[in-house]
SERO-4910 file (N, C-alpha, C, O; in steps of 0.05 Angstrom, whole numbers):
BEGIN
 pado doro    nc1    nc2    nc3   cac1   cac2   cac3    cc1    cc2    cc3    oc1    oc2    oc3
  Met    A    686     97    341    678     90    368    661    112    379    667    136    377
  Gln    A    640    104    392    622    123    406    620    116    435    623     92    442
  Arg    A    616    135    451    610    130    479    591    152    489    591    174    478
  Met    A    576    146    509    558    165    521    572    180    543    585    167    560
  Val    A    569    206    544    581    223    565    559    241    576    541    249    562
  Ser    A    561    247    602    541    265    613    554    292    618    578    294    624
  Gly    A    538    312    616    547    340    621    524    357    630    502    346    636
  Pro    A    528    383    630    507    401    640    481    399    623    459    405    633
  Ala    A    484    392    598    460    391    580    448    363    580    430    357    564
  Gly    A    458    344    596    448    317    596    467    298    581    491    304    578
  Met    A    457    275    572    473    255    559    477    263    529    459    273    516
  Lys    A    501    258    519    506    262    490    526    241    481    541    230    498
  Arg    A    528    237    455    547    218    444    573    233    439    573    255    429
  Glu    A    595    220    447    621    231    441    635    211    422    637    187    428
  Val    A    644    221    400    657    205    379    687    207    382    698    229    382
  Gln    A    700    184    386    729    184    389    742    184    361    731    172    342
  Pro    A    765    198    358    779    197    332    786    169    324    793    152    341
  His    A    783    162    299    789    136    289    800    138    260    795    158    247
  Thr    A    813    117    251    825    117    224    810     97    207    804     75    215
  His    A    804    106    182    792     89    162    812     86    139    824    105    130
  Cys    A    816     61    130    833     56    107    816     41     86    801     23     93
  Leu    A    818     49     61    802     37     41    813     10     34    836      4     38
  Gln    A    795     -7     23    803    -33     13    802    -32    -17    785    -19    -29
  Gln    A    820    -47    -30    819    -49    -59    795    -66    -67    790    -87    -54
  Val    A    781    -58    -87    758    -72    -97    763    -78   -127    767    -59   -142
  Glu    A    763   -103   -134    769   -111   -162    749    -98   -181    725    -99   -177
  Gly    A    760    -85   -202    743    -72   -222    735    -44   -215    720    -31   -231
  Phe    A    744    -34   -193    737     -6   -185    762      9   -176    782     -4   -168
  Ser    A    761     35   -179    783     52   -170    773     72   -149    750     80   -150
  Phe    A    790     80   -131    784     99   -110    779    126   -122    795    135   -138
  Leu    A    757    139   -115    751    166   -124    756    187   -102    771    206   -106
  Asn    A    742    183    -80    745    202    -58    732    192    -33    718    171    -33
  Trp    A    737    206    -11    723    201     15    701    221     17    703    243      7
  Thr    A    679    213     31    660    233     40    657    230     71    657    208     81
  Val    A    655    253     84    652    253    113    627    270    118    626    294    111
  Asn    A    607    258    131    582    272    136    570    283    110    560    306    110
  Glu    A    572    267     89    561    273     62    575    296     48    564    306     28
  Glu    A    599    304     57    615    325     43    640    312     32    653    296     46
  Thr    A    647    318      7    671    307     -5    696    318      8    699    342     14
  Val    A    714    299     14    740    306     26    760    308      3    762    290    -14
  Glu    A    776    330      2    794    334    -19    818    315    -19    832    312    -39
  Ser    A    824    304      4    847    286      7    845    261    -10    824    249    -11
  Gln    A    867    254    -23    868    229    -39    883    208    -23    891    187    -35
  Glu    A    887    212      3    901    193     19    885    167     21    860    167     19
  Leu    A    898    144     24    885    119     25    874    113     53    857     96     57
  Cys    A    884    128     73    874    126    101    868    154    111    883    173    105
  Ile    A    846    158    125    840    183    138    833    179    167    822    158    174
  Ser    A    839    199    183    832    198    212    811    220    216    815    243    209
  Val    A    788    212    228    766    230    232    753    224    259    758    203    271
  Ser    A    737    243    268    720    238    291    691    245    284    677    258    299
  Glu    A    683    236    261    656    240    251    640    214    251    652    192    252
  Leu    A    614    216    250    597    192    251    595    178    224    594    153    223
  Lys    A    593    193    202    588    181    176    611    185    158    617    208    149
  Val    A    625    163    151    649    164    133    644    143    111    638    120    117
  Glu    A    647    152     86    644    133     64    668    136     45    680    157     43
  Val    A    675    114     32    695    114     11    680    110    -15    662     93    -17
  Ile    A    686    127    -35    672    126    -60    690    114    -82    713    122    -85
  Tyr    A    679     94    -96    694     81   -117    680     86   -144    656     92   -145
  Gly    A    696     85   -165    685     87   -192    692     61   -207    714     51   -204
  Gln    A    673     51   -223    678     26   -238    697     31   -261    694     51   -276
  Leu    A    717     14   -263    736     16   -285    722      9   -311    706    -10   -311
  Glu    A    729     22   -333    715     18   -359    719    -11   -369    701    -22   -381
  Asn    A    743    -22   -365    748    -49   -377    739    -71   -358    742    -95   -365
  Ala    A    727    -65   -336    717    -85   -317    689    -93   -325    673    -76   -334
  Ile    A    682   -118   -322    655   -127   -329    640   -135   -304    617   -143   -305
***
């Protein structure tokens, strides 16, 4: 969630903390999360962040077609 707030430097975006949970994808396994393009060491299936760019990275299973 984002909202605009005003302050001494003018308007800026404020990002509220939020939770992301991965979804299972057939033929793929969870590898890691990235937050603002940096790998997160946590192997948790849900993470709570206050960042703008969050991705879940999957790897294709070898026996999946």
